[in-house]
C-alpha positions in Angstrom: 0.0 0.0 0.0 1.4 3.4 -1.0 1.9 5.8 1.9 -0.5 8.7 2.2 0.6 12.1 1.0 0.9 15.0 3.4 -2.4 16.4 2.1 -4.2 13.1 2.6 -2.8 12.8 6.2 -4.2 16.2 7.0 -7.5 15.4 5.5 -7.7 12.1 7.4 -6.8 13.8 10.7 -9.5 16.4 10.1 -12.1 13.8 9.6 -11.1 12.0 12.8 -11.6 15.3 14.7 -14.9 16.1 12.9 -16.3 12.6 12.6 -17.6 11.0 9.5 -19.6 14.0 8.3 -19.5 15.9 5.0 -17.4 19.1 5.4 -17.7 22.2 3.4 -14.5 23.6 1.9 -14.3 26.5 4.5 -15.0 24.1 7.4 -12.2 21.8 6.2 -9.8 24.6 5.8 -10.5 25.9 9.4 -10.0 22.5 10.9 -6.9 21.8 9.0 -5.5 25.2 10.2 -6.2 24.2 13.8 -4.6 20.8 13.3 -1.5 22.3 11.7 -1.1 24.8 14.6 -1.4 21.8 17.0 1.3 20.0 15.1 3.8 22.9 15.7 3.7 22.3 19.5 4.1 18.5 19.3 0.7 17.9 20.8 2.2 18.1 24.3 0.0 17.5 27.3 0.2 17.5 31.1 -1.6 15.5 33.7 -2.4 17.4 36.9 -1.3 15.1 39.8 -4.0 16.3 42.1 -7.0 16.3 39.8 -5.9 13.6 37.4 -7.0 16.0 34.7 -5.5 16.3 31.3 -4.1 19.7 30.1 -3.1 20.3 26.5 -0.5 22.9 25.5 -2.1 25.7 23.6 0.4 27.5 21.2 1.1 31.2 21.3 -0.4 33.0 18.3 -2.6 35.8 17.0 -6.3 35.6 16.2 -9.4 37.7 15.6 -11.4 38.0 18.8 -15.1 38.9 18.8 -17.4 38.5 15.7 -17.8 40.3 12.4 -20.8 42.5 12.0 -22.5 40.1 9.6 -22.3 37.1 12.0 -25.8 35.9 12.7 -27.1 36.5 16.2 -24.1 38.6 17.3 -24.3 41.1 20.1 -22.9 44.6 20.1 -20.2 43.9 22.8 -18.4 41.4 20.4 -16.4 44.0 18.6 -13.9 42.3 16.3 -10.3 43.1 17.1 -6.9 41.4 16.7 -5.4 39.8 19.8 -2.0 38.2 20.3 -1.4 35.5 22.9 2.3 35.9 23.4 3.0 32.8 25.4 1.8 29.2 25.2 -0.2 27.8 28.1 -1.7 24.5 29.2 -5.5 24.3 29.3 -7.7 21.6 30.9 -9.4 19.6 28.2 -12.8 19.6 30.1 -14.5 21.7 32.7 -13.6 20.8 36.3 -15.8 18.0 37.5 -17.7 17.4 40.8 -15.1 14.7 41.6 -12.2 17.0 41.0 -13.8 19.8 43.1 -14.2 17.5 46.0 -10.6 16.3 45.8 -9.5 19.8 46.4 -12.3 21.4 48.5 -13.6 18.4 50.3 -17.2 19.5 50.2 -20.2 19.0 48.0 -20.4 21.8 45.5 -23.7 21.0 43.7 -27.3 21.1 44.9 -28.0 18.1 42.8 -26.6 14.7 43.4 -25.5 12.6 40.5 -22.6 11.5 38.3 -19.3 12.8 39.7 -18.1 13.4 36.1 -20.7 16.2 35.8 -19.1 19.6 35.6 -18.8 21.3 39.0 -21.7 23.8 39.2 -23.1 26.2 41.8 -19.6 27.6 42.1 -19.2 31.4 42.3 -16.2 33.2 40.8 -14.9 33.9 44.3 -15.2 30.2 45.4 -13.3 29.2 42.2 -10.5 31.5 43.4 -10.4 29.6 46.7 -10.2 26.4 44.7 -7.3 27.7 42.7 -5.4 29.0 45.7 -5.8 25.6 47.4 -4.6 23.5 44.4 -1.6 25.8 43.9 -0.7 25.5 47.6 -1.1 21.7 47.6 1.1 21.4 44.5 3.6 24.0 45.8 3.3 26.2 42.8 1.6 29.4 41.6 0.7 28.3 38.1 -3.0 27.4 38.0 -5.6 30.1 37.3 -8.7 30.8 35.3 -8.1 31.6 31.6 -8.5 35.2 30.6 -11.4 35.9 28.2 -9.0 36.1 25.3 -7.2 32.9 26.2 -10.6 31.1 26.5 -11.8 32.3 23.1 -8.5 31.6 21.4 -8.6 28.0 22.7 -12.2 27.6 21.8 -11.7 28.7 18.2 -8.6 26.4 17.8 -7.5 28.3 14.7 -11.1 28.9 13.4 -12.8 32.2 12.5 -16.4 31.2 12.3 -19.3 31.2 14.8 -18.3 27.8 16.3 -15.1 25.8 16.5 -16.3 23.6 13.7 -17.7 26.2 11.3 -20.8 28.3 10.9 -23.7 25.9 10.7 -25.7 25.8 14.0 -27.5 22.6 13.0 -24.2 20.7 13.7 -23.8 22.2 17.2 -25.3 19.0 18.8 -22.2 17.1 17.7 -20.1 19.3 20.0 -22.3 20.7 22.6 -25.0 19.9 25.2 -27.4 22.7 24.6 -31.1 23.3 24.0 -30.7 23.6 20.3 -32.2 20.5 18.5 -31.8 18.3 21.6 -34.1 20.2 23.9 -31.5 19.5 26.6 -32.8 20.0 30.1 -29.8 19.3 32.3 -26.0 19.3 32.3 -24.1 16.2 31.3 -20.9 14.4 32.1 -17.9 16.1 30.6 -16.1 14.9 27.5 -19.1 13.2 25.9 -19.3 15.2 22.7 -16.6 15.8 20.0 -13.6 18.0 20.8 -12.4 21.0 18.8 -9.2 20.7 16.7 -7.0 21.3 19.7 -8.6 18.6 21.8 -10.9 20.8 24.0 -14.2 19.4 25.0 -17.4 21.2 26.1 -16.3 24.6 25.0 -19.8 25.1 23.6 -22.7 24.3 25.9 -23.0 22.2 29.0 -22.0 24.9 31.5 -20.9 28.5 31.2 -17.3 28.8 32.2 -15.9 31.5 34.4 -13.0 33.6 33.1 -10.6 35.8 35.1 -11.6 39.1 33.6 -14.1 41.7 34.6 -16.6 42.5 32.0 -16.2 45.6 29.9 -15.8 47.0 26.4 -13.0 45.5 24.3 -10.0 47.8 23.8 -9.7 49.5 20.5 -7.2 48.2 18.0 -4.8 45.3 18.3 -3.8 44.1 21.8 -1.4 41.6 23.3 -2.4 39.4 26.3 -5.4 41.5 27.4 -6.7 41.0 30.9 -9.9 43.0 30.9 -10.8 46.2 32.6 -9.3 47.0 36.1 -12.7 48.0 37.5 -16.1 46.6 37.2 -18.7 44.6 39.2 -19.3 41.6 36.9 -17.0 38.8 35.9 -17.0 37.2 32.4 -18.2 33.7 31.7 -18.0 32.0 28.3 -19.4 29.2 26.1 -23.1 29.0 26.9 -24.8 26.1 28.7 -27.3 23.2 28.3 -30.1 25.7 28.9 -29.2 27.9 25.9 -29.9 27.9 22.2 -27.2 28.1 19.6 -26.8 31.9 19.5 -25.6 31.8 23.2 -23.1 29.0 22.5 -21.1 30.8 19.8 -17.3 31.2 20.2 -17.7 35.0 20.6 -20.6 35.1 23.1 -19.9 37.0 26.3 -21.7 36.2 29.5 -21.2 38.1 32.7 -22.7 38.3 36.2 -21.8 39.0 39.8 -18.7 37.1 41.0 -20.9 35.9 43.9 -23.5 34.4 41.6 -24.0 30.6 42.0 -26.2 28.6 39.6 -26.4 25.2 38.0 -25.5 26.9 34.6 -22.0 28.0 35.5 -18.7 26.1 36.0 -15.1 26.5 35.0 -11.9 25.0 33.7 -8.3 25.8 34.6 -5.2 26.8 32.7 -1.6 26.1 33.9 1.0 28.6 32.9 4.2 27.2 31.4 
């Protein structure tokens, strides 16, 4: 059997990530771009010894954050602008689970009992900070934190530029996300059950909103490097939508925000680990 050409290898890997579905030319190009970026970092990963959670190395790079004015269902606070992420970082492949929360905090975090692989919910932004301080102290480092809003969107897009990590067609969202669209989903689900994006991230769309480090505010004008959000403000950002939301609220550019004391079954988080 003749070996596959480089182009055929890329195509096959794209299909593994996307599944056995027909791809449009733009969708294929976006996925191949993400896969090629992943190739440049050697697909390195890290296993957190405390959580037993897998983290994947996300490469440094530049992307367009926000959404173009012609993107369906966009909101005015999604101003399109260029962002550079200057340093690579490790990101947890799934949201933190109930089991992982209990390993660190030793208490029940969710009002509802159930599968311990469910995402940790009913966690406020402030309680997440306590979790992070404790895991850093236990491991003897200061490297775990929440992603910034820019880091989160960069990892969610995985080299893509459309409404979702897989393209622009919301009818395919159910392949990647637990959400109300098409499935009529009425509760959160165990993490990692749907397809990952091209960089191996699960549940970036749907399941639970994910806290970010930033305060909510207008995006800065022009191109920026490693933005961290405004220095003042009452609300903190959350990203990705949830099982309760329709497709428009699960887009890559969607920006949720609420009080850092807010605790609901719709909101969880995932960690990054700086290199």
